[in-house]
C-alpha positions in Angstrom: -68.1 124.1 130.0 -66.8 127.8 130.2 -66.8 130.1 127.5 -62.6 129.3 126.5 -63.9 125.7 125.7 -66.8 126.5 124.2 -64.8 128.8 121.7 -62.0 126.0 121.5 -65.0 123.4 120.9 -66.7 125.7 117.7 -63.0 126.7 116.4 -61.8 123.3 115.9 -65.2 122.3 114.4 -65.5 125.0 112.0 -62.1 124.9 110.9 -62.6 120.7 110.4 -65.9 121.2 108.8 -66.7 120.1 105.2 -69.4 120.7 103.0 -72.7 118.2 103.4 -71.0 117.2 106.9 -73.5 117.1 109.8 -72.7 120.1 111.8 -71.8 119.8 115.7 -73.0 123.1 116.7 -75.3 126.0 115.9 -72.1 128.5 115.0 -71.2 125.5 112.6 -74.9 125.1 111.1 -74.8 129.1 110.5 -71.0 129.4 109.7 -72.1 130.4 105.7 -73.7 133.0 107.0 -71.6 134.5 109.5 -68.7 134.8 106.8 -71.2 136.8 104.5 -72.2 139.1 107.0 -68.2 139.7 107.6 -67.9 140.0 104.4 -71.1 142.5 103.9 -69.5 144.4 107.0 -72.3 143.5 109.6 -69.6 141.8 111.8 -66.3 142.7 113.6 -64.2 140.0 111.8 -61.8 137.3 113.2 -58.5 136.4 111.7 -56.9 133.7 112.4 -60.8 132.3 113.7 -61.0 132.9 117.2 -58.7 136.0 117.5 -60.8 139.1 117.1 -59.7 142.0 115.1 -62.1 145.0 116.0 -59.6 147.8 114.4 -59.5 146.2 111.2 -63.0 145.5 111.5 -64.0 149.8 112.3 -61.7 150.5 109.3 -63.5 148.0 106.8 -66.7 149.0 108.3 -66.1 152.7 107.7 -64.6 152.3 103.9 -68.1 150.1 103.1 -70.1 152.8 104.6 -68.3 155.8 102.5 -68.3 153.8 99.5 -71.8 153.0 99.7 -73.5 156.2 101.0 -71.5 158.3 98.0 -72.4 156.0 95.7 -75.9 155.6 96.1 -76.4 158.9 96.4 -74.7 159.8 93.1 -75.7 157.1 91.0 -79.5 157.5 92.2 -79.6 161.3 91.3 -78.0 160.1 87.9 -80.5 157.8 87.1 -83.8 159.8 88.0 -82.7 162.9 86.2 -83.1 160.7 82.6 -86.6 159.4 83.9 -90.2 161.3 83.7 -91.6 161.2 87.1 -94.5 162.3 88.4 -93.5 165.1 91.4 -95.3 163.0 94.1 -93.7 160.5 92.5 -90.0 161.9 92.7 -90.4 162.9 96.1 -91.0 159.2 97.5 -88.2 158.0 95.6 -85.6 160.0 97.2 -87.6 159.5 100.5 -86.6 155.8 100.2 -83.5 156.4 98.7 -82.4 157.9 101.5 -84.4 155.4 104.3 -82.4 152.7 102.2 -79.1 154.4 102.8 -79.9 155.2 106.7 -80.9 151.5 106.9 -78.2 150.1 105.7 -76.0 152.3 107.8 -77.5 151.4 110.4 -77.5 148.3 110.3 -73.9 147.9 109.5 -73.5 149.8 112.7 -75.8 147.8 115.2 -74.1 144.5 113.9 -70.6 145.5 114.1 -71.7 146.6 117.9 -73.5 143.8 118.9 -70.6 141.0 117.7 -69.9 140.2 121.1 -73.4 139.2 122.2 -74.0 137.4 119.3 -71.2 135.2 120.6 -72.3 135.1 123.4 -75.8 133.5 122.3 -73.8 131.0 120.1 -72.0 130.0 123.5 -75.2 129.7 125.3 -76.8 127.6 123.0 -74.0 125.3 122.9 -74.0 125.0 126.7 -78.1 124.0 126.2 -77.0 121.4 123.5 -74.5 120.1 126.1 -77.4 119.9 128.9 -79.6 118.1 126.5 -77.4 115.8 125.3 -76.7 114.2 128.9 -80.2 114.2 129.4 -80.3 111.9 126.4 -81.6 114.3 123.7 -79.8 114.7 120.6 -79.7 117.8 118.5 -79.7 117.9 115.2 -78.8 120.9 112.9 -78.9 119.5 110.0 -82.5 121.0 108.7 -80.8 124.6 109.6 -77.4 123.9 107.9 -78.9 122.9 104.2 -81.7 125.8 104.9 -79.0 128.3 105.4 -76.8 127.4 102.6 -79.9 126.8 100.3 -81.1 130.0 100.8 -77.7 131.6 100.0 -76.9 129.8 97.1 -80.5 130.8 96.0 -80.2 134.4 96.3 -76.8 134.3 94.8 -78.6 132.4 91.4 -81.5 135.3 92.0 -78.6 138.3 91.9 -77.2 137.1 88.7 -80.7 136.6 87.2 -81.7 140.0 88.1 -78.4 141.2 86.7 -79.1 139.7 83.5 -82.4 141.2 83.5 -81.9 144.7 84.6 -78.2 145.5 82.6 -80.3 146.1 79.1 -82.9 148.3 81.0 -80.4 150.2 82.5 -77.9 150.0 79.7 -80.7 152.4 77.5 -80.4 155.3 80.4 -76.6 154.7 81.9 -73.1 154.1 80.7 -72.1 150.4 81.1 -69.8 151.1 84.5 -72.8 153.1 86.1 -75.3 150.4 85.3 -73.0 147.5 86.7 -72.4 149.8 89.5 -75.9 150.7 90.3 -76.7 147.0 90.1 -74.0 146.2 92.8 -75.3 148.7 95.2 -78.9 147.9 94.3 -77.8 144.5 95.4 -76.0 144.8 98.4 -78.8 146.9 100.0 -81.5 144.3 99.2 -78.9 141.2 101.1 -77.9 143.7 103.9 -82.1 144.0 104.3 -82.6 139.9 104.0 -79.3 138.9 105.6 -81.4 140.7 108.7 -84.5 138.9 108.4 -83.1 135.6 108.1 -80.6 135.7 110.9 -83.6 136.5 113.0 -85.3 133.5 111.3 -82.9 130.9 111.8 -82.4 132.1 115.1 -86.1 132.0 116.2 -86.6 128.3 114.4 -83.4 127.3 116.7 -85.3 128.5 119.8 -88.3 126.6 118.5 -86.3 123.5 118.0 -85.1 123.5 122.2 -88.2 124.3 123.3 -89.8 121.3 121.6 -87.2 119.3 122.8 -88.0 120.6 126.3 -91.2 119.7 125.9 -90.6 116.2 124.5 -88.6 115.4 127.6 -91.3 116.7 130.0 -93.9 114.4 128.7 -91.6 111.4 128.1 -89.5 111.7 131.0 -92.2 113.2 134.0 -95.9 112.2 132.4 -95.9 108.7 132.0 -94.0 108.2 135.3 -96.5 110.6 137.0 -99.5 108.7 135.7 -98.8 105.9 138.2 -99.9 106.1 141.6 -97.1 106.9 144.1 -98.0 105.5 147.6 -96.0 107.1 150.1 -96.3 106.3 153.7 -94.9 104.0 156.5 -97.1 100.6 155.6 -100.3 99.5 155.4 -101.0 96.3 158.0 -104.3 95.4 155.3 -102.0 94.2 152.6 -100.8 91.3 154.8 -104.2 90.7 155.8 -105.2 88.6 152.9 -102.5 85.8 153.7 -103.7 85.4 157.2 -106.6 83.7 158.9 -109.3 85.3 161.0 -107.7 84.6 164.3 -104.6 86.4 163.1 -106.2 89.1 161.8 -107.3 89.8 165.2 -103.6 90.1 166.4 -103.0 92.2 163.4 -106.0 94.4 164.3 -104.8 94.7 168.5 -101.1 95.8 166.9 -102.9 98.5 164.8 -104.6 99.9 167.4 -101.4 99.8 169.9 -99.4 101.7 167.0 -101.7 104.5 166.1 -102.4 105.1 169.9 -98.3 105.7 169.9 -98.5 107.4 167.2 -100.9 110.0 168.3 -98.9 110.4 171.5 -95.6 110.9 169.3 -97.7 113.6 167.0 -98.7 115.3 170.0 -95.4 115.3 171.2 -94.2 116.9 167.6 -91.5 114.3 167.5 -90.3 112.9 164.0 -90.3 109.3 163.8 -87.8 108.1 160.9 -88.6 105.4 158.6 -85.8 103.2 160.4 -87.3 103.2 163.8 -91.5 102.9 162.7 -90.2 99.8 161.0 -87.9 98.1 164.5 -91.2 99.9 166.2 -93.4 97.5 164.2 -91.1 94.3 164.5 -91.4 94.9 167.5 -95.0 94.8 167.9 -95.5 92.3 165.5 -93.2 90.1 167.6 -95.2 90.3 170.7 -98.6 89.5 168.9 -97.9 87.6 166.0 -98.1 83.7 166.3 -93.9 82.7 165.5 -94.7 81.2 162.3 -95.8 84.4 160.8 -92.4 86.5 162.1 -90.2 85.9 159.7 -92.8 86.3 156.9 -93.9 89.7 158.2 -90.7 90.9 158.4 -89.8 89.9 155.2 -92.4 91.6 153.9 -91.9 94.9 155.9 -88.1 95.0 154.8 -89.6 94.6 150.9 -91.9 97.8 151.8 -89.1 99.3 152.7 -86.6 98.6 150.1 -89.6 100.1 147.6 -90.4 103.1 149.4 -86.7 103.8 149.2 -86.9 103.1 145.7 -89.8 105.5 145.1 -88.2 108.3 147.1 -84.8 107.9 145.1 -87.1 108.5 141.9 -89.3 111.1 143.2 -85.5 113.1 143.8 -84.2 111.9 140.3 -87.6 113.5 138.9 -87.2 116.6 140.8 -83.8 116.8 139.6 -84.9 116.9 136.5 -87.4 119.5 136.5 -85.3 121.9 138.0 -82.6 121.1 135.2 -85.6 121.6 132.6 -86.8 125.1 134.4 -83.0 126.2 134.6 -83.0 125.4 130.8 -85.9 127.2 129.6 -85.3 130.3 131.5 -81.9 130.2 129.7 -84.0 130.5 126.2 -86.0 132.6 127.7 -83.0 134.9 128.3 -81.9 134.1 124.7 -85.1 135.2 123.3 -84.8 138.8 124.9 -81.1 139.0 123.7 -82.4 138.4 120.0 -85.0 140.2 120.4 -83.1 143.5 121.7 -80.0 142.7 119.1 -82.1 142.4 115.9 -85.2 144.4 116.9 -84.3 147.7 115.6 -83.1 145.8 112.1 -86.7 144.0 112.4 -88.5 147.4 112.7 -86.8 149.4 110.2 -87.5 146.5 107.5 -91.0 146.5 108.7 -91.0 149.9 107.7 -89.1 149.4 104.6 -91.5 146.9 103.4 -94.4 149.6 104.2 -92.8 152.1 102.2 -91.9 149.6 99.5 -95.4 148.2 98.8 -96.6 151.7 98.9 -94.2 152.9 96.2 -95.0 149.8 94.1 -98.9 150.2 94.7 -98.7 153.9 93.8 -96.6 153.3 90.5 -98.9 150.6 89.3 -101.7 153.4 89.7 -99.4 155.8 88.2 -99.1 153.2 85.0 -102.6 151.4 84.5 -104.9 153.6 86.3 -104.4 157.2 85.0 -102.0 156.1 82.2 -99.8 158.9 82.3 -96.5 157.3 81.1 -95.8 154.2 79.3 -95.6 150.7 80.7 -92.2 149.0 80.6 -92.0 145.5 81.0 -88.8 145.6 82.5 -89.7 147.8 85.4 -92.8 146.2 86.0 -91.2 142.6 86.5 -88.7 144.2 89.2 -91.0 146.1 91.4 -93.4 142.6 91.2 -90.4 141.1 92.3 -89.7 143.4 95.1 -93.2 143.4 96.5 -93.6 139.5 96.5 -89.8 139.3 98.4 -91.0 142.2 101.1 -94.5 140.2 101.2 -92.8 136.5 101.6 -90.8 137.9 104.2 -93.3 139.3 106.6 -95.2 135.8 105.8 -92.2 133.8 107.1 -91.4 136.1 110.0 -94.7 136.1 111.1 -95.2 132.1 110.8 -92.1 130.8 112.7 -92.2 133.5 115.7 -95.9 132.7 115.9 -95.0 128.6 116.1 -92.3 129.3 118.1 -94.1 131.2 120.8 -97.0 128.2 121.0 -93.9 125.8 121.3 -92.6 127.9 124.0 -95.7 128.9 126.2 -97.3 125.1 125.2 -94.8 123.8 128.5 -97.0 125.3 130.8 -99.8 123.0 129.7 -97.3 120.3 130.1 -96.5 120.9 133.6 -99.9 121.5 134.8 -100.7 118.0 133.6 -97.9 116.9 135.7 -99.1 118.7 138.6 -102.5 116.7 138.2 -100.4 113.4 138.0 -98.1 113.4 140.5 -98.7 113.6 144.5 -95.2 114.2 145.6 -95.8 117.6 147.4 -92.1 118.6 146.6 -92.4 118.0 142.7 -95.9 120.4 142.9 -93.7 123.1 144.8 -91.4 122.8 141.9 -94.0 122.3 138.8 -95.7 125.6 140.9 -92.7 127.7 140.7 -91.9 126.6 137.2 -95.3 127.9 135.9 -94.8 131.5 137.9 -91.2 131.7 136.5 -93.3 130.8 132.7 -96.2 133.1 133.6 -93.6 136.1 134.6 -91.6 135.6 131.4 -93.4 134.3 128.3 -92.3 133.6 125.4 -92.8 136.6 122.6 -91.3 137.6 120.1 -91.6 141.9 119.7 -89.8 144.6 118.1 -90.2 148.0 120.1 -93.7 146.9 121.5 -95.2 145.0 118.0 -95.6 141.4 118.3 -94.2 139.3 115.3 -97.1 137.1 115.0 -100.2 136.4 112.4 -101.5 140.2 112.8 -98.5 141.8 111.9 -99.0 141.1 108.0 -102.4 142.7 108.2 -101.7 145.7 110.2 -98.7 146.3 107.4 -101.5 145.9 104.6 -103.6 148.3 106.6 -101.3 150.7 106.9 -100.4 150.6 103.3 -103.8 150.7 102.3 -103.9 154.2 104.2 -101.0 155.4 102.5 -101.7 154.8 99.2 -105.2 156.5 99.6 -103.5 159.8 100.6 -100.7 159.7 98.1 -103.7 159.7 95.8 -105.1 162.6 96.8 -101.7 164.3 97.3 -100.6 163.4 94.0 -103.9 164.8 92.0 -103.1 168.3 94.3 -99.5 168.7 93.5 -100.0 167.7 89.9 -102.6 170.5 89.2 -100.6 173.0 90.9 -98.4 174.6 89.4 -96.1 176.4 91.6 -94.9 173.7 93.2 -91.4 172.8 91.3 -89.2 170.1 92.1 -85.6 170.3 91.2 -85.6 167.1 89.1 
C-alpha cells in the first residue's frame, strides 16, 4: 500500500467513523487526541481532511503562543503581588513560571514541526497492520480507542471540577475576569503537558501490541512446527527391510554397498546429484538386484518418499519466508520506536524536569506551611498542590511502567527465536535465525530521552533528585530570610 492509498484509506475511515464503532486503524483510534492536538496548536491542522494548511497553522500557532506568553506573565505577577511569600518561595515560583512558559512554547513548536513525521508513523503502522492481517493476525484497537476517549472525557471533567474549586479562592484576590483568565491559562498549560505524555504512552502501548503479536506468531507458526524432527536426505533403505525376509535383506545390503561406492566416487568429483537422478539410480539398482515381486513395492515407496521430501522442502521454504517477513516487521517496529523517541523525546525530558520542579516546590510549600508555620494554611491551596503532585507522580509511574513492559515484550523475541534455533535442523532456517538475532542485538528496543532510559528506575531517580534539592532549598531559605541585605521586588 503506497502513501496515497494509505492516506485515502485513513481519510475515508475517519469520515465514516462513529462513536463506539471499532476503529480500523491506529489513526482512527486516536482521532480525538489528534483533533485536540490541532486545537491546542500542537499540530499543523488539515482542512478538509488530507489537505495540509501550513500557513494557516503557523498563524494560529503564533497567535496561541503570543496570547499564552503575555497572559501568563501578566497574570502570574498580578497574582503573586497579592500573596505573602518567602524570598526563596518567590524565586521558586518565578522560575517555575518561566519554565512552564518555555515548556509550552517548545512543545507547541516541536509538535507543529514534527507533524509530517507523525503522519509517517501512522502510515507505517497501517502497513504493518496490513502485513500482520495477511499472516492471519487481526489487530484490535478497541482498547486504545476507549482509553483515549475515556481519558480525554475524564480530563474535561477534572478540568471543570478544578474550576469550581479554584474559582472562589481566586475571586478573593483578583477580579472575576482575571480569575477566569488565570484558570484557562493554568488548564491550558496542564493540558499541553499531559497530552504529550499521554500521546507517548499511546504510541508505546501500540508498539507493545505489535511486538506481542509477532511473538505470538513466532510461537504458533514456527516453534510448534519445529519441535517435530524434519528428516532431510535421499532415502533410508533400512525402513524397507522391516517388510522383507532375510534373503531380500542381502540384496538390499548389496545394493546399499554399490550405492555408497558410487556416492563416494561422485563426492570426489564434486558433482551434485539431484534428487530426481538419485531416485532413478536407486530404481535401476533395485531393478538389477531385487526380485521381481518387490520391484513395484520399492518404486512406490521411493515415489512416496520423494513426495514427502518435496512437501518437507516446501514447508521449510514457507517457514523461512515467514521468518523473513517477521524479521522485516520487527525491524520496522524498531525504526518506529526510534522515531517516536526522537519526535517526543524533548517533550518527555522537559516534562520530567517539570515534575522535579513541581515536586520540589510542593514539598517546600508543605515545609513552610506545616514545619516552620510562618504563614496561614489555606485548604484550597493544599488541595490543588496535592492534586498537582499526585498527577505528576502518576504520570511518571504509568510512563515508566508501559515503557518497561513494551521493552520486555520486544526483547522477548530473541528468546523465542533461540528456541526455534534449537528445534529446527534446517540450515537455511538457522542462518535466518542468526541474522535475526544479530539484528535484535544491534538495535535493542529501549525507550529513552536524551540518554535516560524510561523504565522502573526513572521514578527513584526523580525522588532522589527532589530529596537533594529540597535539602538545599531549606538551607538556602534560612540564609535568605536571615539576610536583610537581600531584597526582592515582589
